[in-house]
N, CA, C and O atoms as a Maestro MAE file, in Angstrom:
{
 s_m_m2io_version
 :::
 2.0.0
}

f_m_ct {
 s_m_title
 :::
 protein
 m_atom[280] {
  # First column is atom index #
  i_m_mmod_type
  r_m_x_coord
  r_m_y_coord
  r_m_z_coord
  i_m_residue_number
  s_m_chain_name
  s_m_pdb_residue_name
  s_m_pdb_atom_name
  i_m_atomic_number
  :::
  1 25 0.851 -1.184 0.000 1 A "MET " " N  " 7
  2 3 0.000 0.000 0.000 1 A "MET " " CA " 6
  3 2 0.889 1.237 0.000 1 A "MET " " C  " 6
  4 15 1.834 1.338 0.782 1 A "MET " " O  " 8
  5 25 0.576 2.168 -0.882 2 A "GLN " " N  " 7
  6 3 1.325 3.405 -0.940 2 A "GLN " " CA " 6
  7 2 0.652 4.456 -0.067 2 A "GLN " " C  " 6
  8 15 -0.559 4.432 0.152 2 A "GLN " " O  " 8
  9 25 1.473 5.376 0.421 3 A "GLY " " N  " 7
  10 3 0.927 6.480 1.193 3 A "GLY " " CA " 6
  11 2 0.214 7.471 0.298 3 A "GLY " " C  " 6
  12 15 0.369 7.443 -0.923 3 A "GLY " " O  " 8
  13 25 -0.556 8.334 0.900 4 A "MET " " N  " 7
  14 3 -1.233 9.391 0.155 4 A "MET " " CA " 6
  15 2 -1.252 10.649 1.001 4 A "MET " " C  " 6
  16 15 -1.163 10.592 2.227 4 A "MET " " O  " 8
  17 25 -1.369 11.767 0.340 5 A "LEU " " N  " 7
  18 3 -1.366 13.052 1.012 5 A "LEU " " CA " 6
  19 2 -2.795 13.540 1.188 5 A "LEU " " C  " 6
  20 15 -3.548 13.635 0.219 5 A "LEU " " O  " 8
  21 25 -3.167 13.849 2.422 6 A "LEU " " N  " 7
  22 3 -4.470 14.438 2.729 6 A "LEU " " CA " 6
  23 2 -4.274 15.912 3.045 6 A "LEU " " C  " 6
  24 15 -3.374 16.281 3.799 6 A "LEU " " O  " 8
  25 25 -5.113 16.741 2.469 7 A "ARG " " N  " 7
  26 3 -5.101 18.163 2.806 7 A "ARG " " CA " 6
  27 2 -6.349 18.435 3.632 7 A "ARG " " C  " 6
  28 15 -7.471 18.261 3.156 7 A "ARG " " O  " 8
  29 25 -6.149 18.855 4.846 8 A "TYR " " N  " 7
  30 3 -7.224 19.117 5.800 8 A "TYR " " CA " 6
  31 2 -7.194 20.614 6.073 8 A "TYR " " C  " 6
  32 15 -6.199 21.121 6.592 8 A "TYR " " O  " 8
  33 25 -8.263 21.335 5.735 9 A "PHE " " N  " 7
  34 3 -8.272 22.785 5.849 9 A "PHE " " CA " 6
  35 2 -9.357 23.224 6.824 9 A "PHE " " C  " 6
  36 15 -10.517 22.839 6.678 9 A "PHE " " O  " 8
  37 25 -8.988 24.024 7.815 10 A "LEU " " N  " 7
  38 3 -9.938 24.570 8.782 10 A "LEU " " CA " 6
  39 2 -10.454 25.893 8.217 10 A "LEU " " C  " 6
  40 15 -9.787 26.920 8.346 10 A "LEU " " O  " 8
  41 25 -11.632 25.879 7.593 11 A "VAL " " N  " 7
  42 3 -12.180 27.042 6.914 11 A "VAL " " CA " 6
  43 2 -12.312 28.228 7.866 11 A "VAL " " C  " 6
  44 15 -11.997 29.360 7.500 11 A "VAL " " O  " 8
  45 25 -12.772 27.971 9.071 12 A "GLU " " N  " 7
  46 3 -12.969 29.029 10.063 12 A "GLU " " CA " 6
  47 2 -11.787 29.151 11.021 12 A "GLU " " C  " 6
  48 15 -11.809 29.973 11.937 12 A "GLU " " O  " 8
  49 25 -10.768 28.341 10.813 13 A "GLY " " N  " 7
  50 3 -9.619 28.355 11.709 13 A "GLY " " CA " 6
  51 2 -9.862 27.632 13.021 13 A "GLY " " C  " 6
  52 15 -9.070 27.760 13.955 13 A "GLY " " O  " 8
  53 25 -10.952 26.871 13.103 14 A "LYS " " N  " 7
  54 3 -11.310 26.139 14.326 14 A "LYS " " CA " 6
  55 2 -11.467 24.659 13.997 14 A "LYS " " C  " 6
  56 15 -12.064 24.323 12.975 14 A "LYS " " O  " 8
  57 25 -10.949 23.768 14.834 15 A "PRO " " N  " 7
  58 3 -11.053 22.335 14.540 15 A "PRO " " CA " 6
  59 2 -12.473 21.785 14.617 15 A "PRO " " C  " 6
  60 15 -12.730 20.695 14.106 15 A "PRO " " O  " 8
  61 25 -13.390 22.499 15.233 16 A "ASN " " N  " 7
  62 3 -14.768 21.998 15.320 16 A "ASN " " CA " 6
  63 2 -15.717 22.789 14.412 16 A "ASN " " C  " 6
  64 15 -16.933 22.614 14.493 16 A "ASN " " O  " 8
  65 25 -15.176 23.652 13.553 17 A "GLY " " N  " 7
  66 3 -15.988 24.403 12.596 17 A "GLY " " CA " 6
  67 2 -16.039 23.685 11.264 17 A "GLY " " C  " 6
  68 15 -15.859 22.469 11.200 17 A "GLY " " O  " 8
  69 25 -16.284 24.436 10.198 18 A "LEU " " N  " 7
  70 3 -16.338 23.876 8.860 18 A "LEU " " CA " 6
  71 2 -14.926 23.512 8.412 18 A "LEU " " C  " 6
  72 15 -14.009 24.328 8.501 18 A "LEU " " O  " 8
  73 25 -14.754 22.262 7.924 19 A "ARG " " N  " 7
  74 3 -13.460 21.769 7.483 19 A "ARG " " CA " 6
  75 2 -13.603 21.123 6.112 19 A "ARG " " C  " 6
  76 15 -14.649 20.564 5.784 19 A "ARG " " O  " 8
  77 25 -12.542 21.205 5.315 20 A "THR " " N  " 7
  78 3 -12.522 20.510 4.034 20 A "THR " " CA " 6
  79 2 -11.380 19.517 4.028 20 A "THR " " C  " 6
  80 15 -10.357 19.722 4.681 20 A "THR " " O  " 8
  81 25 -11.564 18.430 3.278 21 A "VAL " " N  " 7
  82 3 -10.559 17.382 3.165 21 A "VAL " " CA " 6
  83 2 -10.411 17.032 1.685 21 A "VAL " " C  " 6
  84 15 -11.405 16.833 0.986 21 A "VAL " " O  " 8
  85 25 -9.178 16.958 1.217 22 A "GLU " " N  " 7
  86 3 -8.891 16.553 -0.158 22 A "GLU " " CA " 6
  87 2 -7.833 15.460 -0.140 22 A "GLU " " C  " 6
  88 15 -6.936 15.474 0.703 22 A "GLU " " O  " 8
  89 25 -7.934 14.520 -1.060 23 A "ILE " " N  " 7
  90 3 -6.900 13.514 -1.245 23 A "ILE " " CA " 6
  91 2 -6.157 13.902 -2.512 23 A "ILE " " C  " 6
  92 15 -6.758 13.994 -3.583 23 A "ILE " " O  " 8
  93 25 -4.850 14.131 -2.398 24 A "SER " " N  " 7
  94 3 -4.049 14.550 -3.545 24 A "SER " " CA " 6
  95 2 -4.133 13.546 -4.680 24 A "SER " " C  " 6
  96 15 -4.233 12.340 -4.453 24 A "SER " " O  " 8
  97 25 -4.090 14.052 -5.902 25 A "ASN " " N  " 7
  98 3 -4.131 13.265 -7.136 25 A "ASN " " CA " 6
  99 2 -5.427 12.482 -7.300 25 A "ASN " " C  " 6
  100 15 -5.460 11.499 -8.039 25 A "ASN " " O  " 8
  101 25 -6.490 12.898 -6.626 26 A "MET " " N  " 7
  102 3 -7.793 12.253 -6.773 26 A "MET " " CA " 6
  103 2 -8.867 13.339 -6.812 26 A "MET " " C  " 6
  104 15 -8.615 14.489 -6.451 26 A "MET " " O  " 8
  105 25 -10.041 12.968 -7.244 27 A "THR " " N  " 7
  106 3 -11.142 13.922 -7.277 27 A "THR " " CA " 6
  107 2 -12.023 13.806 -6.037 27 A "THR " " C  " 6
  108 15 -13.170 14.253 -6.038 27 A "THR " " O  " 8
  109 25 -11.488 13.214 -4.997 28 A "ILE " " N  " 7
  110 3 -12.244 13.048 -3.752 28 A "ILE " " CA " 6
  111 2 -12.093 14.311 -2.921 28 A "ILE " " C  " 6
  112 15 -10.981 14.747 -2.624 28 A "ILE " " O  " 8
  113 25 -13.226 14.890 -2.550 29 A "TYR " " N  " 7
  114 3 -13.248 16.134 -1.807 29 A "TYR " " CA " 6
  115 2 -14.373 16.034 -0.781 29 A "TYR " " C  " 6
  116 15 -15.492 15.652 -1.123 29 A "TYR " " O  " 8
  117 25 -14.093 16.365 0.440 30 A "GLY " " N  " 7
  118 3 -15.115 16.266 1.483 30 A "GLY " " CA " 6
  119 2 -15.229 17.542 2.288 30 A "GLY " " C  " 6
  120 15 -14.274 18.310 2.405 30 A "GLY " " O  " 8
  121 25 -16.395 17.753 2.834 31 A "THR " " N  " 7
  122 3 -16.637 18.879 3.733 31 A "THR " " CA " 6
  123 2 -17.257 18.321 5.002 31 A "THR " " C  " 6
  124 15 -18.204 17.536 4.955 31 A "THR " " O  " 8
  125 25 -16.719 18.731 6.116 32 A "ILE " " N  " 7
  126 3 -17.188 18.250 7.420 32 A "ILE " " CA " 6
  127 2 -17.605 19.465 8.231 32 A "ILE " " C  " 6
  128 15 -16.873 20.451 8.309 32 A "ILE " " O  " 8
  129 25 -18.788 19.389 8.835 33 A "PHE " " N  " 7
  130 3 -19.245 20.524 9.634 33 A "PHE " " CA " 6
  131 2 -20.354 20.077 10.578 33 A "PHE " " C  " 6
  132 15 -21.064 19.111 10.298 33 A "PHE " " O  " 8
  133 25 -20.501 20.785 11.698 34 A "PRO " " N  " 7
  134 3 -21.629 20.492 12.585 34 A "PRO " " CA " 6
  135 2 -22.911 21.048 11.965 34 A "PRO " " C  " 6
  136 15 -22.865 21.955 11.134 34 A "PRO " " O  " 8
  137 25 -24.012 20.515 12.361 35 A "ARG " " N  " 7
  138 3 -25.312 20.917 11.820 35 A "ARG " " CA " 6
  139 2 -25.549 22.422 11.935 35 A "ARG " " C  " 6
  140 15 -26.224 23.013 11.092 35 A "ARG " " O  " 8
  141 25 -25.004 23.030 12.959 36 A "THR " " N  " 7
  142 3 -25.195 24.468 13.170 36 A "THR " " CA " 6
  143 2 -24.494 25.316 12.114 36 A "THR " " C  " 6
  144 15 -24.751 26.517 12.029 36 A "THR " " O  " 8
  145 25 -23.618 24.724 11.310 37 A "LYS " " N  " 7
  146 3 -22.874 25.447 10.276 37 A "LYS " " CA " 6
  147 2 -23.419 25.180 8.879 37 A "LYS " " C  " 6
  148 15 -22.752 25.497 7.894 37 A "LYS " " O  " 8
  149 25 -24.619 24.601 8.768 38 A "ILE " " N  " 7
  150 3 -25.141 24.246 7.448 38 A "ILE " " CA " 6
  151 2 -25.322 25.476 6.562 38 A "ILE " " C  " 6
  152 15 -25.143 25.381 5.348 38 A "ILE " " O  " 8
  153 25 -25.672 26.626 7.137 39 A "ASN " " N  " 7
  154 3 -25.823 27.840 6.334 39 A "ASN " " CA " 6
  155 2 -24.496 28.255 5.718 39 A "ASN " " C  " 6
  156 15 -24.469 28.711 4.575 39 A "ASN " " O  " 8
  157 25 -23.413 28.108 6.438 40 A "LEU " " N  " 7
  158 3 -22.088 28.420 5.922 40 A "LEU " " CA " 6
  159 2 -21.732 27.481 4.774 40 A "LEU " " C  " 6
  160 15 -21.172 27.913 3.766 40 A "LEU " " O  " 8
  161 25 -22.053 26.203 4.925 41 A "PHE " " N  " 7
  162 3 -21.787 25.232 3.868 41 A "PHE " " CA " 6
  163 2 -22.615 25.522 2.623 41 A "PHE " " C  " 6
  164 15 -22.102 25.423 1.509 41 A "PHE " " O  " 8
  165 25 -23.882 25.878 2.791 42 A "GLU " " N  " 7
  166 3 -24.764 26.124 1.647 42 A "GLU " " CA " 6
  167 2 -24.274 27.266 0.765 42 A "GLU " " C  " 6
  168 15 -24.620 27.321 -0.415 42 A "GLU " " O  " 8
  169 25 -23.481 28.170 1.310 43 A "ASN " " N  " 7
  170 3 -22.958 29.293 0.537 43 A "ASN " " CA " 6
  171 2 -21.666 28.962 -0.203 43 A "ASN " " C  " 6
  172 15 -21.124 29.818 -0.903 43 A "ASN " " O  " 8
  173 25 -21.169 27.753 -0.063 44 A "ARG " " N  " 7
  174 3 -19.918 27.353 -0.721 44 A "ARG " " CA " 6
  175 2 -20.221 26.678 -2.059 44 A "ARG " " C  " 6
  176 15 -21.275 26.068 -2.238 44 A "ARG " " O  " 8
  177 25 -19.283 26.798 -2.984 45 A "GLU " " N  " 7
  178 3 -19.454 26.203 -4.315 45 A "GLU " " CA " 6
  179 2 -19.650 24.688 -4.237 45 A "GLU " " C  " 6
  180 15 -20.410 24.115 -5.017 45 A "GLU " " O  " 8
  181 25 -18.966 24.047 -3.299 46 A "SER " " N  " 7
  182 3 -19.062 22.585 -3.193 46 A "SER " " CA " 6
  183 2 -20.479 22.119 -2.857 46 A "SER " " C  " 6
  184 15 -20.817 20.966 -3.123 46 A "SER " " O  " 8
  185 25 -21.305 22.975 -2.287 47 A "ALA " " N  " 7
  186 3 -22.681 22.593 -1.951 47 A "ALA " " CA " 6
  187 2 -23.555 22.468 -3.199 47 A "ALA " " C  " 6
  188 15 -24.622 21.857 -3.143 47 A "ALA " " O  " 8
  189 25 -23.122 23.030 -4.307 48 A "THR " " N  " 7
  190 3 -23.907 22.973 -5.548 48 A "THR " " CA " 6
  191 2 -23.557 21.768 -6.409 48 A "THR " " C  " 6
  192 15 -24.199 21.529 -7.433 48 A "THR " " O  " 8
  193 25 -22.556 21.015 -6.007 49 A "LYS " " N  " 7
  194 3 -22.097 19.873 -6.800 49 A "LYS " " CA " 6
  195 2 -22.721 18.576 -6.289 49 A "LYS " " C  " 6
  196 15 -23.076 18.474 -5.115 49 A "LYS " " O  " 8
  197 25 -22.853 17.584 -7.177 50 A "PRO " " N  " 7
  198 3 -23.364 16.293 -6.725 50 A "PRO " " CA " 6
  199 2 -22.413 15.672 -5.710 50 A "PRO " " C  " 6
  200 15 -21.202 15.884 -5.766 50 A "PRO " " O  " 8
  201 25 -22.967 14.914 -4.799 51 A "GLY " " N  " 7
  202 3 -22.121 14.274 -3.810 51 A "GLY " " CA " 6
  203 2 -22.902 13.336 -2.924 51 A "GLY " " C  " 6
  204 15 -24.099 13.118 -3.110 51 A "GLY " " O  " 8
  205 25 -22.211 12.798 -1.976 52 A "VAL " " N  " 7
  206 3 -22.809 11.930 -0.973 52 A "VAL " " CA " 6
  207 2 -22.816 12.706 0.330 52 A "VAL " " C  " 6
  208 15 -21.789 13.239 0.752 52 A "VAL " " O  " 8
  209 25 -23.956 12.768 0.954 53 A "TYR " " N  " 7
  210 3 -24.098 13.514 2.194 53 A "TYR " " CA " 6
  211 2 -24.387 12.539 3.313 53 A "TYR " " C  " 6
  212 15 -25.282 11.701 3.203 53 A "TYR " " O  " 8
  213 25 -23.638 12.647 4.376 54 A "ILE " " N  " 7
  214 3 -23.762 11.728 5.509 54 A "ILE " " CA " 6
  215 2 -24.035 12.557 6.757 54 A "ILE " " C  " 6
  216 15 -23.299 13.494 7.063 54 A "ILE " " O  " 8
  217 25 -25.088 12.208 7.467 55 A "LEU " " N  " 7
  218 3 -25.439 12.884 8.709 55 A "LEU " " CA " 6
  219 2 -25.114 11.956 9.871 55 A "LEU " " C  " 6
  220 15 -25.591 10.823 9.935 55 A "LEU " " O  " 8
  221 25 -24.302 12.453 10.778 56 A "LEU " " N  " 7
  222 3 -23.960 11.684 11.974 56 A "LEU " " CA " 6
  223 2 -24.886 12.105 13.097 56 A "LEU " " C  " 6
  224 15 -25.148 13.295 13.274 56 A "LEU " " O  " 8
  225 25 -25.379 11.155 13.847 57 A "GLY " " N  " 7
  226 3 -26.276 11.463 14.952 57 A "GLY " " CA " 6
  227 2 -26.118 10.461 16.076 57 A "GLY " " C  " 6
  228 15 -25.150 9.703 16.133 57 A "GLY " " O  " 8
  229 25 -27.078 10.476 16.955 58 A "THR " " N  " 7
  230 3 -27.083 9.586 18.109 58 A "THR " " CA " 6
  231 2 -28.387 8.805 18.106 58 A "THR " " C  " 6
  232 15 -29.450 9.357 17.824 58 A "THR " " O  " 8
  233 25 -28.302 7.532 18.418 59 A "ASP " " N  " 7
  234 3 -29.485 6.681 18.516 59 A "ASP " " CA " 6
  235 2 -30.369 7.194 19.640 59 A "ASP " " C  " 6
  236 15 -29.903 7.355 20.768 59 A "ASP " " O  " 8
  237 25 -31.643 7.454 19.348 60 A "VAL " " N  " 7
  238 3 -32.539 8.013 20.368 60 A "VAL " " CA " 6
  239 2 -32.802 7.032 21.504 60 A "VAL " " C  " 6
  240 15 -33.141 7.449 22.612 60 A "VAL " " O  " 8
  241 25 -32.651 5.731 21.243 61 A "ASP " " N  " 7
  242 3 -32.875 4.731 22.292 61 A "ASP " " CA " 6
  243 2 -31.621 4.439 23.102 61 A "ASP " " C  " 6
  244 15 -31.707 3.908 24.209 61 A "ASP " " O  " 8
  245 25 -30.454 4.782 22.559 62 A "ASN " " N  " 7
  246 3 -29.190 4.536 23.238 62 A "ASN " " CA " 6
  247 2 -28.258 5.708 22.926 62 A "ASN " " C  " 6
  248 15 -27.571 5.692 21.905 62 A "ASN " " O  " 8
  249 25 -28.227 6.712 23.783 63 A "LEU " " N  " 7
  250 3 -27.499 7.947 23.521 63 A "LEU " " CA " 6
  251 2 -25.985 7.766 23.418 63 A "LEU " " C  " 6
  252 15 -25.286 8.674 22.968 63 A "LEU " " O  " 8
  253 25 -25.471 6.607 23.830 64 A "ASP " " N  " 7
  254 3 -24.041 6.323 23.692 64 A "ASP " " CA " 6
  255 2 -23.710 5.707 22.334 64 A "ASP " " C  " 6
  256 15 -22.538 5.524 22.005 64 A "ASP " " O  " 8
  257 25 -24.732 5.388 21.550 65 A "GLN " " N  " 7
  258 3 -24.538 4.701 20.271 65 A "GLN " " CA " 6
  259 2 -24.666 5.683 19.108 65 A "GLN " " C  " 6
  260 15 -25.743 6.235 18.883 65 A "GLN " " O  " 8
  261 25 -23.561 5.911 18.355 66 A "PRO " " N  " 7
  262 3 -23.654 6.785 17.189 66 A "PRO " " CA " 6
  263 2 -24.416 6.128 16.050 66 A "PRO " " C  " 6
  264 15 -24.438 4.903 15.933 66 A "PRO " " O  " 8
  265 25 -25.038 6.942 15.214 67 A "VAL " " N  " 7
  266 3 -25.805 6.468 14.059 67 A "VAL " " CA " 6
  267 2 -25.379 7.296 12.848 67 A "VAL " " C  " 6
  268 15 -25.127 8.496 12.962 67 A "VAL " " O  " 8
  269 25 -25.303 6.647 11.697 68 A "ILE " " N  " 7
  270 3 -24.990 7.346 10.451 68 A "ILE " " CA " 6
  271 2 -26.213 7.222 9.547 68 A "ILE " " C  " 6
  272 15 -26.691 6.119 9.279 68 A "ILE " " O  " 8
  273 25 -26.715 8.374 9.078 69 A "TYR " " N  " 7
  274 3 -27.821 8.430 8.136 69 A "TYR " " CA " 6
  275 2 -27.251 8.873 6.799 69 A "TYR " " C  " 6
  276 15 -26.469 9.821 6.742 69 A "TYR " " O  " 8
  277 25 -27.635 8.192 5.718 70 A "TRP " " N  " 7
  278 3 -27.164 8.596 4.391 70 A "TRP " " CA " 6
  279 2 -28.153 8.282 3.338 70 A "TRP " " C  " 6
  280 15 -27.912 8.557 2.163 70 A "TRP " " O  " 8
  :::
 }
 m_bond[279] {
  # First column is bond index #
  i_m_from
  i_m_to
  i_m_order
  :::
  1 1 2 1
  2 2 3 1
  3 3 4 2
  4 3 5 1
  5 5 6 1
  6 6 7 1
  7 7 8 2
  8 7 9 1
  9 9 10 1
  10 10 11 1
  11 11 12 2
  12 11 13 1
  13 13 14 1
  14 14 15 1
  15 15 16 2
  16 15 17 1
  17 17 18 1
  18 18 19 1
  19 19 20 2
  20 19 21 1
  21 21 22 1
  22 22 23 1
  23 23 24 2
  24 23 25 1
  25 25 26 1
  26 26 27 1
  27 27 28 2
  28 27 29 1
  29 29 30 1
  30 30 31 1
  31 31 32 2
  32 31 33 1
  33 33 34 1
  34 34 35 1
  35 35 36 2
  36 35 37 1
  37 37 38 1
  38 38 39 1
  39 39 40 2
  40 39 41 1
  41 41 42 1
  42 42 43 1
  43 43 44 2
  44 43 45 1
  45 45 46 1
  46 46 47 1
  47 47 48 2
  48 47 49 1
  49 49 50 1
  50 50 51 1
  51 51 52 2
  52 51 53 1
  53 53 54 1
  54 54 55 1
  55 55 56 2
  56 55 57 1
  57 57 58 1
  58 58 59 1
  59 59 60 2
  60 59 61 1
  61 61 62 1
  62 62 63 1
  63 63 64 2
  64 63 65 1
  65 65 66 1
  66 66 67 1
  67 67 68 2
  68 67 69 1
  69 69 70 1
  70 70 71 1
  71 71 72 2
  72 71 73 1
  73 73 74 1
  74 74 75 1
  75 75 76 2
  76 75 77 1
  77 77 78 1
  78 78 79 1
  79 79 80 2
  80 79 81 1
  81 81 82 1
  82 82 83 1
  83 83 84 2
  84 83 85 1
  85 85 86 1
  86 86 87 1
  87 87 88 2
  88 87 89 1
  89 89 90 1
  90 90 91 1
  91 91 92 2
  92 91 93 1
  93 93 94 1
  94 94 95 1
  95 95 96 2
  96 95 97 1
  97 97 98 1
  98 98 99 1
  99 99 100 2
  100 99 101 1
  101 101 102 1
  102 102 103 1
  103 103 104 2
  104 103 105 1
  105 105 106 1
  106 106 107 1
  107 107 108 2
  108 107 109 1
  109 109 110 1
  110 110 111 1
  111 111 112 2
  112 111 113 1
  113 113 114 1
  114 114 115 1
  115 115 116 2
  116 115 117 1
  117 117 118 1
  118 118 119 1
  119 119 120 2
  120 119 121 1
  121 121 122 1
  122 122 123 1
  123 123 124 2
  124 123 125 1
  125 125 126 1
  126 126 127 1
  127 127 128 2
  128 127 129 1
  129 129 130 1
  130 130 131 1
  131 131 132 2
  132 131 133 1
  133 133 134 1
  134 134 135 1
  135 135 136 2
  136 135 137 1
  137 137 138 1
  138 138 139 1
  139 139 140 2
  140 139 141 1
  141 141 142 1
  142 142 143 1
  143 143 144 2
  144 143 145 1
  145 145 146 1
  146 146 147 1
  147 147 148 2
  148 147 149 1
  149 149 150 1
  150 150 151 1
  151 151 152 2
  152 151 153 1
  153 153 154 1
  154 154 155 1
  155 155 156 2
  156 155 157 1
  157 157 158 1
  158 158 159 1
  159 159 160 2
  160 159 161 1
  161 161 162 1
  162 162 163 1
  163 163 164 2
  164 163 165 1
  165 165 166 1
  166 166 167 1
  167 167 168 2
  168 167 169 1
  169 169 170 1
  170 170 171 1
  171 171 172 2
  172 171 173 1
  173 173 174 1
  174 174 175 1
  175 175 176 2
  176 175 177 1
  177 177 178 1
  178 178 179 1
  179 179 180 2
  180 179 181 1
  181 181 182 1
  182 182 183 1
  183 183 184 2
  184 183 185 1
  185 185 186 1
  186 186 187 1
  187 187 188 2
  188 187 189 1
  189 189 190 1
  190 190 191 1
  191 191 192 2
  192 191 193 1
  193 193 194 1
  194 194 195 1
  195 195 196 2
  196 195 197 1
  197 197 198 1
  198 198 199 1
  199 199 200 2
  200 199 201 1
  201 201 202 1
  202 202 203 1
  203 203 204 2
  204 203 205 1
  205 205 206 1
  206 206 207 1
  207 207 208 2
  208 207 209 1
  209 209 210 1
  210 210 211 1
  211 211 212 2
  212 211 213 1
  213 213 214 1
  214 214 215 1
  215 215 216 2
  216 215 217 1
  217 217 218 1
  218 218 219 1
  219 219 220 2
  220 219 221 1
  221 221 222 1
  222 222 223 1
  223 223 224 2
  224 223 225 1
  225 225 226 1
  226 226 227 1
  227 227 228 2
  228 227 229 1
  229 229 230 1
  230 230 231 1
  231 231 232 2
  232 231 233 1
  233 233 234 1
  234 234 235 1
  235 235 236 2
  236 235 237 1
  237 237 238 1
  238 238 239 1
  239 239 240 2
  240 239 241 1
  241 241 242 1
  242 242 243 1
  243 243 244 2
  244 243 245 1
  245 245 246 1
  246 246 247 1
  247 247 248 2
  248 247 249 1
  249 249 250 1
  250 250 251 1
  251 251 252 2
  252 251 253 1
  253 253 254 1
  254 254 255 1
  255 255 256 2
  256 255 257 1
  257 257 258 1
  258 258 259 1
  259 259 260 2
  260 259 261 1
  261 261 262 1
  262 262 263 1
  263 263 264 2
  264 263 265 1
  265 265 266 1
  266 266 267 1
  267 267 268 2
  268 267 269 1
  269 269 270 1
  270 270 271 1
  271 271 272 2
  272 271 273 1
  273 273 274 1
  274 274 275 1
  275 275 276 2
  276 275 277 1
  277 277 278 1
  278 278 279 1
  279 279 280 2
  :::
 }
}
């Protein structure tokens, strides 16, 4: 397995704010943000492109259990 370069950018300069991730030499691009920052994401060009959107949450019956909705 060869290594790869990840570019992780803190858009707001905060590790818990809006962040972007790119894998060098690939067309894979991701945006990570808390739900409270969705308005900031909607104003970015990447929000207008097709993609896969994943919502992370918590199981309502077991608050210690994470859930992924997609």
